[in-house]
C-alpha positions as CSV (number, residue, x, y, z in Angstrom):
1,X,-10.8,70.3,106.7
2,X,-13.2,72.5,108.6
3,X,-11.6,74.6,111.4
4,X,-12.4,73.7,115.0
5,X,-11.5,77.1,116.4
6,X,-14.2,78.3,118.7
7,X,-15.9,81.5,117.7
8,X,-15.8,84.2,120.4
9,X,-19.1,85.4,121.9
10,X,-18.9,89.2,122.4
11,X,-21.5,91.3,124.2
12,X,-22.3,94.9,123.5
13,X,-24.0,97.0,126.2
14,X,-25.0,100.2,124.5
15,X,-27.8,102.4,123.0
16,X,-29.7,101.6,119.8
17,X,-29.2,103.9,116.8
18,X,-32.3,104.0,114.6
19,X,-30.1,105.2,111.7
20,X,-27.9,102.1,111.9
21,X,-24.5,103.8,111.9
22,X,-23.5,103.8,115.6
23,X,-24.4,102.1,118.9
24,X,-25.7,98.6,119.1
25,X,-26.1,98.4,115.3
26,X,-22.5,99.4,114.6
27,X,-21.2,97.1,117.3
28,X,-23.0,94.0,116.0
29,X,-21.8,94.8,112.4
30,X,-18.2,95.1,113.6
31,X,-18.4,91.9,115.6
32,X,-19.7,90.0,112.6
33,X,-17.2,91.5,110.2
34,X,-14.3,90.4,112.5
35,X,-15.5,86.9,113.1
36,X,-17.3,87.1,116.5
37,X,-20.8,86.2,117.5
38,X,-22.6,89.3,118.9
39,X,-25.0,89.6,121.7
40,X,-26.6,92.8,123.0
41,X,-28.0,94.5,126.1
42,X,-29.8,97.8,125.1
43,X,-29.4,100.6,127.5
44,X,-31.3,103.3,125.5
45,X,-33.4,103.8,122.5
46,X,-32.6,106.8,120.3
47,X,-34.4,108.6,117.5
48,X,-31.6,109.6,115.1
49,X,-30.4,109.7,111.6
50,X,-27.4,111.1,109.7
51,X,-28.6,114.7,110.5
52,X,-28.6,114.2,114.2
53,X,-30.4,112.9,117.3
54,X,-33.9,114.0,118.3
55,X,-35.0,111.9,121.2
56,X,-33.7,109.4,123.8
57,X,-35.6,106.9,125.9
58,X,-33.8,105.0,128.6
59,X,-35.4,101.9,130.3
60,X,-35.4,101.3,134.0
61,X,-32.2,100.0,135.4
62,X,-34.0,96.8,136.5
63,X,-34.7,96.0,132.9
64,X,-31.0,96.4,132.1
65,X,-30.2,93.9,134.9
66,X,-32.8,91.5,133.4
67,X,-31.1,91.6,130.0
68,X,-27.6,91.1,131.5
69,X,-28.8,88.2,133.6
70,X,-30.5,86.6,130.6
71,X,-27.3,86.7,128.6
72,X,-24.7,85.8,131.2
73,X,-26.8,83.0,132.7
74,X,-26.8,81.1,129.4
75,X,-23.9,82.2,127.2
76,X,-20.1,82.1,127.6
77,X,-19.1,85.7,127.1
78,X,-15.5,86.2,125.9
79,X,-15.5,90.0,125.9
80,X,-17.8,92.9,126.7
81,X,-18.0,96.3,125.0
82,X,-19.8,99.1,126.8
83,X,-21.1,102.2,125.1
84,X,-23.9,104.7,125.8
85,X,-25.1,104.4,129.4
86,X,-27.5,107.3,129.7
87,X,-27.7,107.7,133.5
88,X,-26.1,106.8,136.9
89,X,-28.7,104.1,137.6
90,X,-27.8,102.2,134.4
91,X,-24.0,102.7,135.2
92,X,-24.5,101.1,138.6
93,X,-26.6,98.2,137.3
94,X,-23.9,97.3,134.7
95,X,-21.1,97.6,137.3
96,X,-23.0,95.2,139.6
97,X,-23.5,92.7,136.9
98,X,-19.8,92.8,135.8
99,X,-18.7,92.3,139.4
100,X,-21.1,89.3,139.6
101,X,-20.2,87.6,136.3
102,X,-16.5,88.7,135.9
103,X,-16.0,88.7,132.1
104,X,-12.4,88.4,131.2
105,X,-12.2,91.5,128.8
106,X,-14.2,94.7,129.2
107,X,-13.8,97.5,126.7
108,X,-15.4,100.8,127.9
109,X,-16.2,103.4,125.3
110,X,-17.0,106.6,127.3
111,X,-19.8,107.8,125.1
112,X,-20.9,111.2,126.4
113,X,-21.9,113.5,123.5
114,X,-23.4,112.7,120.0
115,X,-21.9,114.2,116.9
116,X,-24.9,116.5,116.8
117,X,-23.9,117.7,120.3
118,X,-26.7,115.9,122.2
119,X,-25.8,114.6,125.7
120,X,-25.8,110.8,125.8
121,X,-24.7,110.6,129.5
122,X,-26.2,112.6,132.3
123,X,-23.6,114.9,133.9
124,X,-24.3,113.4,137.3
125,X,-23.5,110.0,135.9
126,X,-19.8,110.9,135.2
127,X,-18.8,110.3,138.8
128,X,-20.6,107.0,138.9
129,X,-18.8,105.9,135.7
130,X,-15.4,106.8,137.1
131,X,-16.0,105.2,140.5
132,X,-17.9,102.1,139.3
133,X,-16.8,101.2,135.8
134,X,-13.3,102.4,135.3
135,X,-11.8,99.9,137.8
136,X,-13.6,97.1,136.0
137,X,-12.4,98.0,132.5
138,X,-9.6,96.1,130.6
139,X,-9.5,99.1,128.3
140,X,-11.1,102.6,128.3
141,X,-11.3,104.4,124.9
142,X,-12.0,108.1,125.3
143,X,-11.6,110.8,122.7
144,X,-10.0,114.0,123.9
145,X,-13.1,115.8,125.1
146,X,-14.3,112.7,126.9
147,X,-11.0,112.2,128.6
148,X,-11.0,115.9,129.7
149,X,-14.6,115.5,131.1
150,X,-13.6,112.4,133.1
151,X,-10.6,114.2,134.6
152,X,-12.3,117.6,135.0
153,X,-9.7,119.4,132.9
154,X,-9.1,120.9,129.4
155,X,-8.8,118.7,126.3
156,X,-5.3,117.7,125.4
157,X,-3.7,119.9,122.8
158,X,-0.8,117.6,121.8
159,X,0.4,114.1,122.1
160,X,2.4,114.6,125.2
161,X,-0.7,115.8,127.0
162,X,-2.7,112.9,125.6
163,X,-0.2,110.5,127.3
164,X,-0.3,112.4,130.6
165,X,-4.1,112.3,130.6
166,X,-4.1,108.6,129.7
167,X,-1.8,107.9,132.7
168,X,-4.1,109.9,134.9
169,X,-7.1,107.8,133.9
170,X,-5.1,104.7,134.7
171,X,-4.4,106.2,138.1
172,X,-8.2,106.4,138.5
173,X,-8.5,102.6,138.1
174,X,-8.5,101.7,134.4
175,X,-6.1,98.9,133.5
176,X,-5.3,100.4,130.1
177,X,-6.4,103.5,128.2
178,X,-6.6,104.2,124.5
179,X,-6.4,108.0,124.0
180,X,-7.9,108.7,120.6
181,X,-6.4,111.7,118.8
182,X,-9.0,112.4,116.2
183,X,-9.6,115.8,117.7
184,X,-6.0,117.0,117.3
185,X,-5.4,119.6,114.6
186,X,-2.8,117.6,112.7
187,X,-2.4,115.8,109.5
188,X,-2.3,112.5,111.3
189,X,-4.9,110.9,113.6
190,X,-2.6,109.3,116.2
191,X,-3.9,107.2,119.1
192,X,-1.9,106.3,122.3
193,X,-2.3,103.0,124.1
194,X,-1.2,103.4,127.7
195,X,-0.7,100.2,129.7
196,X,1.1,99.3,132.9
197,X,4.3,98.6,130.9
198,X,4.3,101.9,129.0
199,X,2.8,103.9,126.2
200,X,2.5,102.8,122.5
201,X,1.8,105.2,119.7
202,X,-0.5,104.0,117.0
203,X,-0.1,106.3,114.1
204,X,-2.5,106.7,111.2
205,X,-3.2,109.0,108.3
206,X,-6.3,111.2,108.7
207,X,-8.9,110.0,106.1
208,X,-10.4,113.0,104.4
209,X,-14.0,111.7,104.2
210,X,-17.1,113.0,106.0
211,X,-18.8,109.6,106.6
212,X,-17.6,109.2,110.2
213,X,-20.8,108.4,112.1
214,X,-20.1,105.6,114.5
215,X,-16.3,105.6,114.3
216,X,-15.8,105.5,118.1
217,X,-18.4,102.7,118.5
218,X,-16.8,100.7,115.7
219,X,-13.3,101.0,117.0
220,X,-14.1,99.9,120.6
221,X,-16.3,97.1,119.4
222,X,-13.6,95.9,116.9
223,X,-11.1,95.8,119.8
224,X,-13.7,93.8,121.9
225,X,-14.1,91.3,119.0
226,X,-10.4,90.9,118.4
227,X,-8.9,90.7,121.9
228,X,-10.2,87.2,122.6
229,X,-8.5,86.0,119.4
230,X,-5.0,87.1,120.5
231,X,-5.3,87.8,124.2
232,X,-2.9,90.8,123.5
233,X,-4.4,94.2,123.8
234,X,-1.8,96.0,121.7
235,X,-2.2,93.5,118.8
236,X,-6.0,93.7,119.0
237,X,-6.0,97.5,119.1
238,X,-3.6,97.9,116.2
239,X,-5.7,95.5,114.0
240,X,-8.9,97.3,115.1
241,X,-7.5,100.6,114.0
242,X,-6.5,99.2,110.6
243,X,-10.1,97.8,110.2
244,X,-11.6,101.2,111.1
245,X,-9.4,103.0,108.6
246,X,-10.5,100.6,105.9
247,X,-14.2,101.1,106.9
248,X,-13.8,104.9,106.7
249,X,-12.0,104.7,103.3
250,X,-14.8,102.6,101.8
251,X,-17.6,104.7,103.3
252,X,-18.3,106.6,100.1
253,X,-19.6,103.4,98.6
254,X,-22.6,103.7,100.9
255,X,-25.4,106.2,100.2
256,X,-27.1,106.5,103.6
257,X,-28.9,109.7,104.5
258,X,-28.1,113.3,103.7
259,X,-25.5,114.3,106.3
260,X,-22.8,112.5,108.3
261,X,-23.1,109.0,107.0
262,X,-21.8,105.7,108.5
263,X,-18.6,103.8,107.9
264,X,-18.7,100.7,105.7
265,X,-18.4,97.8,108.2
266,X,-18.4,95.1,105.6
267,X,-16.0,96.7,103.1
268,X,-13.9,93.5,102.8
269,X,-16.9,91.5,101.6
270,X,-19.3,93.9,99.8
């Protein structure tokens, strides 16, 4: 008998990656792989490949608003993932739309620097992000340098400091924070989920492969795809982390470009 379970509609608000490994492209792949229908609002166009990023074009914030209105006016949105935002005007346009449409789940991936060390968020936009978007987020997913930039401090050097910084970000308005530990110099790659009821450690072996382009985008979009299915943030985050680990482990099956390649979003099917 055919299942009557409703498929979740999940919106990504992010930049486009012409190389296909991160941003909007990674988000839509992760949504599809995890059983959600993906929609998109494009905040920036980038010229990039596995070797790096060479150019960025950000549209006017009014066009971002037009895209948001077109989606929300017609489609039931069960979760939103936010990635690259480029500048303060785009941050404010998105915050205004979220306050107007009030989606139930918002996953904010604080994308600031590309793997090739290219700025993806203007420095003056950091304050706008903290003031406008953190209070609207169900979950914020910074890596350690991003968390430090948001707090105006040094990157956490150990897991105790990761938890303290996550609690500080919650004090700035975020409902929950996932501190990603990939930048720690340890054999593991632990993440910490900090919610109002405490902190949960999500351990995981560090996968010794170089195809890691788009890992942050993929993890946050996987959480956004999964949380409407369980309505439990810890469950969705743990499953998303398992999915990402599998996608990294299978990434060597892809032959894309000549440098830092993408993860394999469809490893369970291809």
